[in-house]
N, C-alpha and C positions, 0 to 999 in steps of 0.2 A: 739788579745783580743777583746771581745765584752762585753759591759756592760750588755747585756742580760744574760750572764753567771751568773751574780750575782742574777738574778731572783728577782729583786726589784719590788714592787708594785708601788712605787713612785721613780722617778729619782732624789732623794734628798739624797745627802751626808751630814751627820753632820760633820762639820769641826773638825779635831783632835786637839782641843785646849788643850795644855799642862796645867795641873793643873785644868782644868775646865771640860774636857770631861771624866766624871767618868764612871765606868762600868755600873752604873744604867742608865745614860743618853744614852750611846751607845746601851744598851739592849733595852731600851724603843723605840728608833728610829728604830732599826732593827726589833723589834717585830711588829712595826706599818707599816712595808713595805719599809722603807728607808734603808740607809747604816749607821750603827753606827760606831763610830771611837774612838780610844784612841790615844792621843798624848803622846808618850813615850820619847820625847826628853829631858825631865827634870827628868826622872826616872832612877834609877839604875836597873840592870837586875833582882834583886830579887823583887823589887816593880813592875816592868813591868810584870813579870810572875804572880804575885798576881792579878794584874788588869785584865789580860787576863783570868785567871782562874775564877775570879769573874763574868766576862761577860758570860763565857760559862755556868755557873750555872743559869744565868738569861735568856739566850736566845740561841736558836738553829739557829738563823739567821746569816747572813754574818757579818764579822768584818773587819774593815780597821785599820791597824796600821801605825803610822807615826813616823819617826825618823829624827833627825837633822843631817845634813852633812856639818856643818861649818868647816872652817879651824881653827885649834887650834891657839889661839892668841899669838902674840909675846909680852912678858912682857916688860914693860917700867916703872921701879920704879919711875922715876922722873915725868912722865906724871900722873901716878896713885896717887902719893902724892899730886900733884897739884889739881887733881880732888877731892880728899878727902878734901883738904883745902877749896875748893869752897863751900862745904856744911857744914863747921864748925859751922855756925850759926844755922843750922837745928839740929845738934846734941846737941848744947847748949840749944836750945829751948825745947828739949826733956830730958834735964838734963842728957845727956849721954856723955861719953868720945869719942872723935874722934878715930876711929880705926887706928892702926899702918900701916895696909896694906890691900889690897884687895885680894880676892882669885877668882878662876874661879869656879862658881857654877855648871856648866854643862860640860860634855865631849861630844865629837862628835862621831857619829857612822861611820864617813867617812872611817876610817882606822882600824875599830874594827872587827876582825874575829868572835868574839862572836855573832855578829849580825846574821851571817849565821846560827849558831847553834840554836839561839833563834827562828828564823823564821822556821827552820826545825822542831823544837819541837812543836811549837804552831800553825803553819799552818793557818795564817789568810787568808781570802778570797781575800784581797787586801793589798798592801804595798804602802806607798808613802814616799817621801823624801822632806825635806825643806832645803833651803839654798844651794842646789846643789845635787850632786850624790856621792855615795860611790865610792871608788877606783875601777878600772876595774875588779880586781880579785874578790872582794866581790860582785860586781854587777853581774858578770858572774855566780858566785856560787848561788846567789839568783835566777837568771833567770832559772837555771837548775832545780829548785824546781817547776817550772811551776805555779808560783803565779804571777798574774799581778802586774806590778810595774808602778806607776805614780810619777810625780815630779811636784812641784809647779814652775811656771814660771811667770815672770812679763814682759818679753820682748821677742822679736823674736829671738835674739841672743842666749839666754839661751835655748829656745825651740829647736833651731837647734842643739845645743850641745847635748841635751837630746835625740832627735830623732836619731842622729848619734850614740849614745851610745846604742841604742836598747830599749829605754824606751817604754812601751806599750801604754801610754797615757799621756795627759798633764792636769794639773790643771791651768787654766788661771786665775791668781790672779790679778785683777785690782786694781787701786789705791784706790778704795772705801773700800777695805777689811780691817777689823780690825786685829790687831796683827802684827806680823813681816812680812815684805815684803820678799818674798822668793828669791830675786835676788841672783844669784850665787856669783857674785863679788860685795861686798858692796861698793867698791870704785866707781863702775860704776853707782851706784844709788844715788850719792851725789846730782845730779841735778834733782832729781825725780820730782820736782815741774814743770819743763819745759818739761820733757821727758816721764813722766809716762803715761801709757795707761789706759783708763777706762776698765772695765770688758768687755763691749760689743765690744769696739775697738779691744781688745786683742783676743777675741774669733774669730772675723772676720779675723784677720791677721793670726792666727794660723790655721784656717780652710783652708786657701790657701796654707799652708805648708804641711798638712798631712791629711790622711783619718783616722788616729788613733783617739780614743775617746778624746774629749775635755770636761772638766768639768769647768763650769763657776763659779767663786768665787769672791765675793766682792759686797756689797750693795744690796744683794738679800734678801728681807724680806717678800715678798708676792707672791701669785699665779700669779699675773700679771707680776711681775719681773721674775718669773720662765718661764712663757710662752714666754716672750720677749727673754730670753736667748736661749731657745730651738728653737724659730723661726729663729734665726740668725745662727744656726748651732751647738750649744752646745748639747752634748749627755746627759748631766746631769748637776745639779747645786750643789754647796757646800755652806751651810749656817752655820755660826758660831754665829754671834751676835744674830740671831733670837732665839737661844736656851739658851742664858745666864740667863734669868729669869725663865726658867723651874725649877720646884722643884728638878729635878734630877741632875741639873748641880752642879759643884763644886764651883761656885762663892760664896764667903763668903758674910756676910751681908753688910760689908763695900762696896764691889764691887757692890752688888745689889743696895744699896742706891745711889752710885755714878751714876749708869746707870739711875735710876729714875730721879735724879736731872738733868742729862745731856740731857734729851730728847729734849730740845729745844735749846741747846747751841752748838751742833756739836762736832766734834772731830778734833784732830791734828795729824800730822805725826811728830814723834820726835825720836831723837837718845839718848836723855838725860837719859832715863830710863835704857836701856840695852846696848847701844853702836851700835845698828843697827836700821835702820829706821823701825818704827812700828807705826800703827795708834791706837789711844786710846783717852781717856778723859784726858784733861789737869789736872795737879795736882801740888803739891808743888815741885816735882822733875823737872817737865818741866818749872815751873816758874823760877827756878834758872838755870837749865842746858841748856835751850834753848837759853840763852844769850851767851853761849860758841861757839867758832869756832869748826867746825867738827873735825879738827886736834887736838883739846884739849880734846876730849872725848876718854877715853880708849876704846879699841875694845870690841866687844861682845865675851864672856859674862862677861868680867871683870867688866865693868861698872854696870852690873846688880847686882853684889854683894852689891854695895852701896845702891841702891834703896831697895833691899830686907832687908838689915839691918835697914834702916830707917823705912820701913813699919812695920817690926816686933816690933820695939820699940814703934811706935805710937799705934799699936793695943794693945800691952800690957798695955798701959796707957789709953786705952779707946779713943784714938784719931783716926785720919784718914788723908787721903790726900797724902800718899806716894805710894799707890799701883799701880801695872801695870794694869790699868783699860782698857784693850784692848777692842776696840769696833769699828765697821765700821760706814760708813756714814749714814746708815739707822737706827741707834740706836733709833731714835725717834719713830719708828714703832714697837719696840719690844713688844711682848705679853707675859703676865704672865700666861702660860698654861702648863699643863703636856705635855711632849714631844709627846705622842701619839695623844693627841688632836690637837696639833699644826700641826703634819703631816697631820691629817685628814682635817683640815681647809685649809692648803696649797694646798692639792690635789683638794679639792672642788673649791677653787679659780682658780687653774690652768685650771681645766676642763671648768669652766665658761668662762675663758678668751679665750679658743679655740672655743667655740660655736659660730656659725654664729649669727649675730644680724640683 
């Protein structure tokens, strides 16, 4: 695989942020010369098809589709009940009844044969996976379609597994990245504060492993950031937080307000919102949940159901503070621009960074 096959004007991937990467955002990025993406991990197949169809009406450019490949969680009613009880005061503050139980809001594509049928019908120019890889039979069937396949990796061990499975390239997700860490085994990421690699460290280590394309992801917000990543060996970069305040993004007004307020306060990596390590803006969920031991938090995506319920209740009442405000370490530098203008500015900055002084 060569990224040149995508015929991009800009070596910029828009991150496939589930719930935020709308067809309008993806189309605007692809039309501007980057690679637009749709994060379909939180979508059913009908919704996924509608999103891809909407993109195709807006753009003839390349499309990147992303799917979740997490293990289905083991249910533990005792653990889940204790997690609910921990947030009883939050439900009371919203004048709502504590739920009797939690449900799993998302399913995994890891063992879903329908994934192959979907890819065969909609033929994206690129596919990527998060949280791991699909089972070997599904991966083999997808590779027979001759569509390039990438996977997010946060460490060398996962990268080696992906390369041995025949993956065409790697998304090097550093600790700076907003959203969920793509670590294959979440239990191996418990000590991320001591073991996590920065984006640049990870790109350099992966570059010593393979000649296959490496896409740098995490903390990249400007042309200087892009030039730095390309200079150390990345073939392209992936930006998520940079697009959050674009008018085409799916971030609601609450999310946008939290981003504006957080520009000077930084971000945290938490498991309290979804059950897996993810970077975002601290909120009422993290204030309560981050006091818990890791083993007291239900697994992904069971824990996510609780935060989604609290967020929905708060928004219905005109409140705030329970959303999954995923954002990377560079959020202070986010720009409120149409996506096409942002791509143009990023490319101008990148070109300037490469010019001799």
